[in-house]
PDB file of N, CA, C and O in Angstrom:
ATOM      1  N   UNK A   1    -121.243  35.128  26.814  1.00  0.00           N
ATOM      2  CA  UNK A   1    -120.284  35.975  26.136  1.00  0.00           C
ATOM      3  C   UNK A   1    -119.219  35.124  25.468  1.00  0.00           C
ATOM      4  O   UNK A   1    -118.450  34.448  26.151  1.00  0.00           O
ATOM      5  N   UNK A   2    -119.164  35.148  24.178  1.00  0.00           N
ATOM      6  CA  UNK A   2    -118.134  34.419  23.450  1.00  0.00           C
ATOM      7  C   UNK A   2    -117.209  35.426  22.775  1.00  0.00           C
ATOM      8  O   UNK A   2    -117.610  36.131  21.849  1.00  0.00           O
ATOM      9  N   UNK A   3    -115.993  35.484  23.240  1.00  0.00           N
ATOM     10  CA  UNK A   3    -115.019  36.403  22.666  1.00  0.00           C
ATOM     11  C   UNK A   3    -113.897  35.607  22.040  1.00  0.00           C
ATOM     12  O   UNK A   3    -113.529  34.540  22.532  1.00  0.00           O
ATOM     13  N   UNK A   4    -113.357  36.126  20.957  1.00  0.00           N
ATOM     14  CA  UNK A   4    -112.282  35.432  20.266  1.00  0.00           C
ATOM     15  C   UNK A   4    -110.945  35.630  20.965  1.00  0.00           C
ATOM     16  O   UNK A   4    -110.121  34.717  21.011  1.00  0.00           O
ATOM     17  N   UNK A   5    -110.733  36.815  21.505  1.00  0.00           N
ATOM     18  CA  UNK A   5    -109.474  37.096  22.188  1.00  0.00           C
ATOM     19  C   UNK A   5    -109.757  38.027  23.357  1.00  0.00           C
ATOM     20  O   UNK A   5    -110.699  38.818  23.323  1.00  0.00           O
ATOM     21  N   UNK A   6    -108.955  37.928  24.357  1.00  0.00           N
ATOM     22  CA  UNK A   6    -109.096  38.774  25.537  1.00  0.00           C
ATOM     23  C   UNK A   6    -107.875  39.678  25.620  1.00  0.00           C
ATOM     24  O   UNK A   6    -106.747  39.235  25.408  1.00  0.00           O
ATOM     25  N   UNK A   7    -108.108  40.941  25.928  1.00  0.00           N
ATOM     26  CA  UNK A   7    -107.005  41.885  26.112  1.00  0.00           C
ATOM     27  C   UNK A   7    -107.095  42.397  27.540  1.00  0.00           C
ATOM     28  O   UNK A   7    -108.116  42.941  27.961  1.00  0.00           O
ATOM     29  N   UNK A   8    -106.027  42.215  28.263  1.00  0.00           N
ATOM     30  CA  UNK A   8    -105.971  42.698  29.640  1.00  0.00           C
ATOM     31  C   UNK A   8    -105.529  44.155  29.605  1.00  0.00           C
ATOM     32  O   UNK A   8    -104.548  44.506  28.949  1.00  0.00           O
ATOM     33  N   UNK A   9    -106.272  45.001  30.323  1.00  0.00           N
ATOM     34  CA  UNK A   9    -105.951  46.423  30.360  1.00  0.00           C
ATOM     35  C   UNK A   9    -105.967  46.914  31.805  1.00  0.00           C
ATOM     36  O   UNK A   9    -106.604  46.324  32.678  1.00  0.00           O
ATOM     37  N   UNK A  10    -105.266  47.982  32.021  1.00  0.00           N
ATOM     38  CA  UNK A  10    -105.292  48.663  33.312  1.00  0.00           C
ATOM     39  C   UNK A  10    -105.829  50.059  33.044  1.00  0.00           C
ATOM     40  O   UNK A  10    -105.280  50.793  32.222  1.00  0.00           O
ATOM     41  N   UNK A  11    -106.892  50.423  33.730  1.00  0.00           N
ATOM     42  CA  UNK A  11    -107.496  51.733  33.526  1.00  0.00           C
ATOM     43  C   UNK A  11    -107.769  52.398  34.869  1.00  0.00           C
ATOM     44  O   UNK A  11    -107.942  51.730  35.889  1.00  0.00           O
ATOM     45  N   UNK A  12    -107.802  53.699  34.848  1.00  0.00           N
ATOM     46  CA  UNK A  12    -108.173  54.480  36.023  1.00  0.00           C
ATOM     47  C   UNK A  12    -109.576  55.024  35.765  1.00  0.00           C
ATOM     48  O   UNK A  12    -109.788  55.820  34.851  1.00  0.00           O
ATOM     49  N   UNK A  13    -110.534  54.579  36.591  1.00  0.00           N
ATOM     50  CA  UNK A  13    -111.922  54.958  36.409  1.00  0.00           C
ATOM     51  C   UNK A  13    -112.429  55.693  37.643  1.00  0.00           C
ATOM     52  O   UNK A  13    -112.008  55.399  38.761  1.00  0.00           O
ATOM     53  N   UNK A  14    -113.325  56.641  37.444  1.00  0.00           N
ATOM     54  CA  UNK A  14    -113.937  57.287  38.605  1.00  0.00           C
ATOM     55  C   UNK A  14    -114.711  56.246  39.423  1.00  0.00           C
ATOM     56  O   UNK A  14    -115.590  55.563  38.899  1.00  0.00           O
ATOM     57  N   UNK A  15    -114.379  56.139  40.685  1.00  0.00           N
ATOM     58  CA  UNK A  15    -114.966  55.118  41.551  1.00  0.00           C
ATOM     59  C   UNK A  15    -116.490  55.205  41.579  1.00  0.00           C
ATOM     60  O   UNK A  15    -117.172  54.186  41.462  1.00  0.00           O
ATOM     61  N   UNK A  16    -117.027  56.416  41.732  1.00  0.00           N
ATOM     62  CA  UNK A  16    -118.477  56.588  41.823  1.00  0.00           C
ATOM     63  C   UNK A  16    -119.158  56.136  40.531  1.00  0.00           C
ATOM     64  O   UNK A  16    -120.220  55.515  40.578  1.00  0.00           O
ATOM     65  N   UNK A  17    -118.561  56.439  39.384  1.00  0.00           N
ATOM     66  CA  UNK A  17    -119.137  56.036  38.105  1.00  0.00           C
ATOM     67  C   UNK A  17    -119.177  54.521  37.990  1.00  0.00           C
ATOM     68  O   UNK A  17    -120.185  53.954  37.568  1.00  0.00           O
ATOM     69  N   UNK A  18    -118.090  53.866  38.363  1.00  0.00           N
ATOM     70  CA  UNK A  18    -118.038  52.407  38.292  1.00  0.00           C
ATOM     71  C   UNK A  18    -119.019  51.766  39.269  1.00  0.00           C
ATOM     72  O   UNK A  18    -119.669  50.774  38.942  1.00  0.00           O
ATOM     73  N   UNK A  19    -119.122  52.332  40.462  1.00  0.00           N
ATOM     74  CA  UNK A  19    -120.065  51.796  41.446  1.00  0.00           C
ATOM     75  C   UNK A  19    -121.507  51.958  40.966  1.00  0.00           C
ATOM     76  O   UNK A  19    -122.317  51.041  41.098  1.00  0.00           O
ATOM     77  N   UNK A  20    -121.824  53.134  40.405  1.00  0.00           N
ATOM     78  CA  UNK A  20    -123.179  53.355  39.879  1.00  0.00           C
ATOM     79  C   UNK A  20    -123.487  52.380  38.755  1.00  0.00           C
ATOM     80  O   UNK A  20    -124.568  51.793  38.718  1.00  0.00           O
ATOM     81  N   UNK A  21    -122.547  52.205  37.844  1.00  0.00           N
ATOM     82  CA  UNK A  21    -122.751  51.293  36.717  1.00  0.00           C
ATOM     83  C   UNK A  21    -122.918  49.864  37.219  1.00  0.00           C
ATOM     84  O   UNK A  21    -123.751  49.117  36.704  1.00  0.00           O
ATOM     85  N   UNK A  22    -122.140  49.483  38.212  1.00  0.00           N
ATOM     86  CA  UNK A  22    -122.243  48.148  38.789  1.00  0.00           C
ATOM     87  C   UNK A  22    -123.590  47.905  39.440  1.00  0.00           C
ATOM     88  O   UNK A  22    -124.121  46.796  39.377  1.00  0.00           O
ATOM     89  N   UNK A  23    -124.147  48.928  40.062  1.00  0.00           N
ATOM     90  CA  UNK A  23    -125.478  48.802  40.667  1.00  0.00           C
ATOM     91  C   UNK A  23    -126.532  48.591  39.586  1.00  0.00           C
ATOM     92  O   UNK A  23    -127.486  47.836  39.776  1.00  0.00           O
ATOM     93  N   UNK A  24    -126.357  49.256  38.464  1.00  0.00           N
ATOM     94  CA  UNK A  24    -127.315  49.116  37.364  1.00  0.00           C
ATOM     95  C   UNK A  24    -127.249  47.719  36.763  1.00  0.00           C
ATOM     96  O   UNK A  24    -128.280  47.087  36.532  1.00  0.00           O
ATOM     97  N   UNK A  25    -126.023  47.234  36.507  1.00  0.00           N
ATOM     98  CA  UNK A  25    -125.877  45.936  35.845  1.00  0.00           C
ATOM     99  C   UNK A  25    -126.084  44.777  36.803  1.00  0.00           C
ATOM    100  O   UNK A  25    -126.578  43.722  36.404  1.00  0.00           O
ATOM    101  N   UNK A  26    -125.715  44.959  38.051  1.00  0.00           N
ATOM    102  CA  UNK A  26    -125.843  43.882  39.030  1.00  0.00           C
ATOM    103  C   UNK A  26    -124.791  42.793  38.864  1.00  0.00           C
ATOM    104  O   UNK A  26    -124.931  41.697  39.407  1.00  0.00           O
ATOM    105  N   UNK A  27    -123.728  43.102  38.105  1.00  0.00           N
ATOM    106  CA  UNK A  27    -122.651  42.129  37.903  1.00  0.00           C
ATOM    107  C   UNK A  27    -121.325  42.761  38.294  1.00  0.00           C
ATOM    108  O   UNK A  27    -121.288  43.919  38.710  1.00  0.00           O
ATOM    109  N   UNK A  28    -120.243  42.014  38.163  1.00  0.00           N
ATOM    110  CA  UNK A  28    -118.934  42.480  38.560  1.00  0.00           C
ATOM    111  C   UNK A  28    -118.360  43.549  37.640  1.00  0.00           C
ATOM    112  O   UNK A  28    -118.969  43.942  36.645  1.00  0.00           O
ATOM    113  N   UNK A  29    -117.174  44.000  38.007  1.00  0.00           N
ATOM    114  CA  UNK A  29    -116.508  45.084  37.283  1.00  0.00           C
ATOM    115  C   UNK A  29    -116.263  44.744  35.822  1.00  0.00           C
ATOM    116  O   UNK A  29    -116.607  45.534  34.942  1.00  0.00           O
ATOM    117  N   UNK A  30    -115.678  43.590  35.546  1.00  0.00           N
ATOM    118  CA  UNK A  30    -115.375  43.224  34.160  1.00  0.00           C
ATOM    119  C   UNK A  30    -116.644  43.153  33.328  1.00  0.00           C
ATOM    120  O   UNK A  30    -116.705  43.697  32.225  1.00  0.00           O
ATOM    121  N   UNK A  31    -117.659  42.480  33.863  1.00  0.00           N
ATOM    122  CA  UNK A  31    -118.908  42.343  33.122  1.00  0.00           C
ATOM    123  C   UNK A  31    -119.569  43.693  32.894  1.00  0.00           C
ATOM    124  O   UNK A  31    -120.150  43.930  31.836  1.00  0.00           O
ATOM    125  N   UNK A  32    -119.484  44.576  33.877  1.00  0.00           N
ATOM    126  CA  UNK A  32    -120.056  45.919  33.759  1.00  0.00           C
ATOM    127  C   UNK A  32    -119.371  46.696  32.646  1.00  0.00           C
ATOM    128  O   UNK A  32    -120.035  47.347  31.841  1.00  0.00           O
ATOM    129  N   UNK A  33    -118.059  46.631  32.598  1.00  0.00           N
ATOM    130  CA  UNK A  33    -117.312  47.352  31.559  1.00  0.00           C
ATOM    131  C   UNK A  33    -117.601  46.755  30.188  1.00  0.00           C
ATOM    132  O   UNK A  33    -117.754  47.491  29.213  1.00  0.00           O
ATOM    133  N   UNK A  34    -117.678  45.429  30.102  1.00  0.00           N
ATOM    134  CA  UNK A  34    -118.004  44.780  28.824  1.00  0.00           C
ATOM    135  C   UNK A  34    -119.378  45.245  28.346  1.00  0.00           C
ATOM    136  O   UNK A  34    -119.544  45.559  27.168  1.00  0.00           O
ATOM    137  N   UNK A  35    -120.359  45.292  29.237  1.00  0.00           N
ATOM    138  CA  UNK A  35    -121.696  45.736  28.845  1.00  0.00           C
ATOM    139  C   UNK A  35    -121.669  47.178  28.352  1.00  0.00           C
ATOM    140  O   UNK A  35    -122.364  47.521  27.395  1.00  0.00           O
ATOM    141  N   UNK A  36    -120.878  48.015  28.995  1.00  0.00           N
ATOM    142  CA  UNK A  36    -120.753  49.404  28.553  1.00  0.00           C
ATOM    143  C   UNK A  36    -120.149  49.496  27.163  1.00  0.00           C
ATOM    144  O   UNK A  36    -120.607  50.289  26.341  1.00  0.00           O
ATOM    145  N   UNK A  37    -119.126  48.695  26.891  1.00  0.00           N
ATOM    146  CA  UNK A  37    -118.505  48.691  25.570  1.00  0.00           C
ATOM    147  C   UNK A  37    -119.467  48.155  24.512  1.00  0.00           C
ATOM    148  O   UNK A  37    -119.485  48.640  23.381  1.00  0.00           O
ATOM    149  N   UNK A  38    -120.263  47.157  24.882  1.00  0.00           N
ATOM    150  CA  UNK A  38    -121.263  46.623  23.954  1.00  0.00           C
ATOM    151  C   UNK A  38    -122.321  47.677  23.626  1.00  0.00           C
ATOM    152  O   UNK A  38    -122.780  47.772  22.488  1.00  0.00           O
ATOM    153  N   UNK A  39    -122.701  48.463  24.626  1.00  0.00           N
ATOM    154  CA  UNK A  39    -123.658  49.544  24.378  1.00  0.00           C
ATOM    155  C   UNK A  39    -123.095  50.565  23.393  1.00  0.00           C
ATOM    156  O   UNK A  39    -123.821  51.059  22.530  1.00  0.00           O
ATOM    157  N   UNK A  40    -121.823  50.878  23.515  1.00  0.00           N
ATOM    158  CA  UNK A  40    -121.195  51.809  22.579  1.00  0.00           C
ATOM    159  C   UNK A  40    -121.199  51.251  21.164  1.00  0.00           C
ATOM    160  O   UNK A  40    -121.460  51.982  20.209  1.00  0.00           O
ATOM    161  N   UNK A  41    -120.916  49.975  21.024  1.00  0.00           N
ATOM    162  CA  UNK A  41    -120.922  49.343  19.697  1.00  0.00           C
ATOM    163  C   UNK A  41    -122.328  49.364  19.104  1.00  0.00           C
ATOM    164  O   UNK A  41    -122.494  49.628  17.913  1.00  0.00           O
ATOM    165  N   UNK A  42    -123.346  49.087  19.931  1.00  0.00           N
ATOM    166  CA  UNK A  42    -124.727  49.118  19.447  1.00  0.00           C
ATOM    167  C   UNK A  42    -125.141  50.525  19.051  1.00  0.00           C
ATOM    168  O   UNK A  42    -125.862  50.718  18.071  1.00  0.00           O
ATOM    169  N   UNK A  43    -124.680  51.509  19.820  1.00  0.00           N
ATOM    170  CA  UNK A  43    -125.008  52.899  19.494  1.00  0.00           C
ATOM    171  C   UNK A  43    -124.428  53.286  18.142  1.00  0.00           C
ATOM    172  O   UNK A  43    -125.074  53.983  17.359  1.00  0.00           O
ATOM    173  N   UNK A  44    -123.217  52.834  17.870  1.00  0.00           N
ATOM    174  CA  UNK A  44    -122.603  53.115  16.569  1.00  0.00           C
ATOM    175  C   UNK A  44    -123.403  52.467  15.448  1.00  0.00           C
ATOM    176  O   UNK A  44    -123.632  53.091  14.412  1.00  0.00           O
ATOM    177  N   UNK A  45    -123.830  51.223  15.640  1.00  0.00           N
ATOM    178  CA  UNK A  45    -124.633  50.534  14.629  1.00  0.00           C
ATOM    179  C   UNK A  45    -125.964  51.255  14.430  1.00  0.00           C
ATOM    180  O   UNK A  45    -126.423  51.391  13.296  1.00  0.00           O
ATOM    181  N   UNK A  46    -126.585  51.716  15.502  1.00  0.00           N
ATOM    182  CA  UNK A  46    -127.845  52.442  15.415  1.00  0.00           C
ATOM    183  C   UNK A  46    -127.656  53.750  14.647  1.00  0.00           C
ATOM    184  O   UNK A  46    -128.474  54.094  13.794  1.00  0.00           O
ATOM    185  N   UNK A  47    -126.585  54.475  14.945  1.00  0.00           N
ATOM    186  CA  UNK A  47    -126.307  55.733  14.259  1.00  0.00           C
ATOM    187  C   UNK A  47    -126.112  55.509  12.767  1.00  0.00           C
ATOM    188  O   UNK A  47    -126.604  56.286  11.949  1.00  0.00           O
ATOM    189  N   UNK A  48    -125.389  54.441  12.411  1.00  0.00           N
ATOM    190  CA  UNK A  48    -125.193  54.123  10.993  1.00  0.00           C
ATOM    191  C   UNK A  48    -126.520  53.785  10.326  1.00  0.00           C
ATOM    192  O   UNK A  48    -126.776  54.209   9.199  1.00  0.00           O
ATOM    193  N   UNK A  49    -127.357  53.030  11.009  1.00  0.00           N
ATOM    194  CA  UNK A  49    -128.659  52.655  10.454  1.00  0.00           C
ATOM    195  C   UNK A  49    -129.540  53.887  10.277  1.00  0.00           C
ATOM    196  O   UNK A  49    -130.218  54.023   9.259  1.00  0.00           O
ATOM    197  N   UNK A  50    -129.534  54.777  11.251  1.00  0.00           N
ATOM    198  CA  UNK A  50    -130.356  55.980  11.157  1.00  0.00           C
ATOM    199  C   UNK A  50    -129.872  56.907  10.045  1.00  0.00           C
ATOM    200  O   UNK A  50    -130.666  57.664   9.487  1.00  0.00           O
ATOM    201  N   UNK A  51    -128.588  56.858   9.717  1.00  0.00           N
ATOM    202  CA  UNK A  51    -128.059  57.671   8.618  1.00  0.00           C
ATOM    203  C   UNK A  51    -128.633  57.203   7.285  1.00  0.00           C
ATOM    204  O   UNK A  51    -128.637  57.964   6.317  1.00  0.00           O
ATOM    205  N   UNK A  52    -129.111  55.981   7.219  1.00  0.00           N
ATOM    206  CA  UNK A  52    -129.705  55.445   5.998  1.00  0.00           C
ATOM    207  C   UNK A  52    -131.194  55.780   5.884  1.00  0.00           C
ATOM    208  O   UNK A  52    -131.802  55.554   4.838  1.00  0.00           O
ATOM    209  N   UNK A  53    -131.774  56.310   6.941  1.00  0.00           N
ATOM    210  CA  UNK A  53    -133.209  56.589   6.961  1.00  0.00           C
ATOM    211  C   UNK A  53    -133.589  57.476   5.776  1.00  0.00           C
ATOM    212  O   UNK A  53    -133.031  58.555   5.579  1.00  0.00           O
ATOM    213  N   UNK A  54    -134.549  56.992   4.998  1.00  0.00           N
ATOM    214  CA  UNK A  54    -135.014  57.733   3.839  1.00  0.00           C
ATOM    215  C   UNK A  54    -134.169  57.546   2.596  1.00  0.00           C
ATOM    216  O   UNK A  54    -134.489  58.104   1.547  1.00  0.00           O
ATOM    217  N   UNK A  55    -133.102  56.778   2.686  1.00  0.00           N
ATOM    218  CA  UNK A  55    -132.205  56.588   1.553  1.00  0.00           C
ATOM    219  C   UNK A  55    -132.379  55.237   0.879  1.00  0.00           C
ATOM    220  O   UNK A  55    -131.847  55.013  -0.209  1.00  0.00           O
ATOM    221  N   UNK A  56    -133.121  54.334   1.515  1.00  0.00           N
ATOM    222  CA  UNK A  56    -133.339  53.017   0.942  1.00  0.00           C
ATOM    223  C   UNK A  56    -134.755  52.924   0.403  1.00  0.00           C
ATOM    224  O   UNK A  56    -135.707  53.302   1.085  1.00  0.00           O
ATOM    225  N   UNK A  57    -134.901  52.425  -0.811  1.00  0.00           N
ATOM    226  CA  UNK A  57    -136.214  52.237  -1.409  1.00  0.00           C
ATOM    227  C   UNK A  57    -136.583  50.767  -1.275  1.00  0.00           C
ATOM    228  O   UNK A  57    -136.210  49.935  -2.102  1.00  0.00           O
ATOM    229  N   UNK A  58    -137.320  50.471  -0.218  1.00  0.00           N
ATOM    230  CA  UNK A  58    -137.714  49.090   0.046  1.00  0.00           C
ATOM    231  C   UNK A  58    -139.156  48.902  -0.379  1.00  0.00           C
ATOM    232  O   UNK A  58    -140.048  49.609   0.089  1.00  0.00           O
ATOM    233  N   UNK A  59    -139.375  47.971  -1.245  1.00  0.00           N
ATOM    234  CA  UNK A  59    -140.733  47.641  -1.669  1.00  0.00           C
ATOM    235  C   UNK A  59    -141.004  46.216  -1.218  1.00  0.00           C
ATOM    236  O   UNK A  59    -140.539  45.248  -1.820  1.00  0.00           O
ATOM    237  N   UNK A  60    -141.761  46.119  -0.153  1.00  0.00           N
ATOM    238  CA  UNK A  60    -142.004  44.823   0.471  1.00  0.00           C
ATOM    239  C   UNK A  60    -143.503  44.535   0.464  1.00  0.00           C
ATOM    240  O   UNK A  60    -144.306  45.364   0.891  1.00  0.00           O
ATOM    241  N   UNK A  61    -143.863  43.371  -0.017  1.00  0.00           N
ATOM    242  CA  UNK A  61    -145.236  42.899   0.070  1.00  0.00           C
ATOM    243  C   UNK A  61    -145.364  42.173   1.407  1.00  0.00           C
ATOM    244  O   UNK A  61    -144.957  41.019   1.545  1.00  0.00           O
ATOM    245  N   UNK A  62    -145.937  42.872   2.391  1.00  0.00           N
ATOM    246  CA  UNK A  62    -145.986  42.319   3.746  1.00  0.00           C
ATOM    247  C   UNK A  62    -146.755  41.009   3.817  1.00  0.00           C
ATOM    248  O   UNK A  62    -146.361  40.101   4.548  1.00  0.00           O
ATOM    249  N   UNK A  63    -147.846  40.901   3.067  1.00  0.00           N
ATOM    250  CA  UNK A  63    -148.605  39.644   3.098  1.00  0.00           C
ATOM    251  C   UNK A  63    -147.762  38.488   2.571  1.00  0.00           C
ATOM    252  O   UNK A  63    -147.763  37.403   3.152  1.00  0.00           O
ATOM    253  N   UNK A  64    -147.041  38.719   1.470  1.00  0.00           N
ATOM    254  CA  UNK A  64    -146.167  37.672   0.929  1.00  0.00           C
ATOM    255  C   UNK A  64    -145.041  37.354   1.896  1.00  0.00           C
ATOM    256  O   UNK A  64    -144.674  36.193   2.074  1.00  0.00           O
ATOM    257  N   UNK A  65    -144.492  38.394   2.522  1.00  0.00           N
ATOM    258  CA  UNK A  65    -143.400  38.190   3.470  1.00  0.00           C
ATOM    259  C   UNK A  65    -143.854  37.381   4.670  1.00  0.00           C
ATOM    260  O   UNK A  65    -143.089  36.603   5.241  1.00  0.00           O
ATOM    261  N   UNK A  66    -145.104  37.577   5.042  1.00  0.00           N
ATOM    262  CA  UNK A  66    -145.661  36.853   6.184  1.00  0.00           C
ATOM    263  C   UNK A  66    -146.321  35.552   5.765  1.00  0.00           C
ATOM    264  O   UNK A  66    -146.881  34.837   6.596  1.00  0.00           O
ATOM    265  N   UNK A  67    -146.255  35.252   4.502  1.00  0.00           N
ATOM    266  CA  UNK A  67    -146.846  34.038   3.923  1.00  0.00           C
ATOM    267  C   UNK A  67    -148.326  33.916   4.239  1.00  0.00           C
ATOM    268  O   UNK A  67    -148.813  32.857   4.636  1.00  0.00           O
ATOM    269  N   UNK A  68    -149.027  35.022   4.054  1.00  0.00           N
ATOM    270  CA  UNK A  68    -150.478  35.035   4.280  1.00  0.00           C
ATOM    271  C   UNK A  68    -151.180  34.941   2.935  1.00  0.00           C
ATOM    272  O   UNK A  68    -150.813  35.616   1.973  1.00  0.00           O
ATOM    273  N   UNK A  69    -152.149  34.130   2.891  1.00  0.00           N
ATOM    274  CA  UNK A  69    -152.913  33.944   1.649  1.00  0.00           C
ATOM    275  C   UNK A  69    -154.249  34.649   1.775  1.00  0.00           C
ATOM    276  O   UNK A  69    -155.123  34.211   2.524  1.00  0.00           O
ATOM    277  N   UNK A  70    -154.410  35.756   1.031  1.00  0.00           N
ATOM    278  CA  UNK A  70    -155.669  36.479   0.866  1.00  0.00           C
ATOM    279  C   UNK A  70    -156.486  36.754   2.094  1.00  0.00           C
ATOM    280  O   UNK A  70    -157.646  36.345   2.147  1.00  0.00           O
ATOM    281  N   UNK A  71    -155.966  37.399   3.049  1.00  0.00           N
ATOM    282  CA  UNK A  71    -156.734  37.757   4.239  1.00  0.00           C
ATOM    283  C   UNK A  71    -157.625  38.920   3.960  1.00  0.00           C
ATOM    284  O   UNK A  71    -158.352  39.368   4.846  1.00  0.00           O
TER     285      UNK A  71
END
C-alpha cells in the first residue's frame, strides 16, 4: 500500500460489522477499513465503465492486436 498522505480519523463503527469484516480480510482494523474503502472506489470505477456500455465504437483487429500472422 503506497499512500501519499495519511489522515487520522476517529469513527464509531458497529462492533459486529467490524469483526465480521476483519474475519473476511484476515488483517487488522486499519487494513480492513482501507480494503473496504478501496472496494468502494473500484465500485465507482466499475459503475462509470458500465455507463459507457454500448456508447463506444471500438473497432479492433484482434489478430493484429495479438500480433498473430495469418492463423
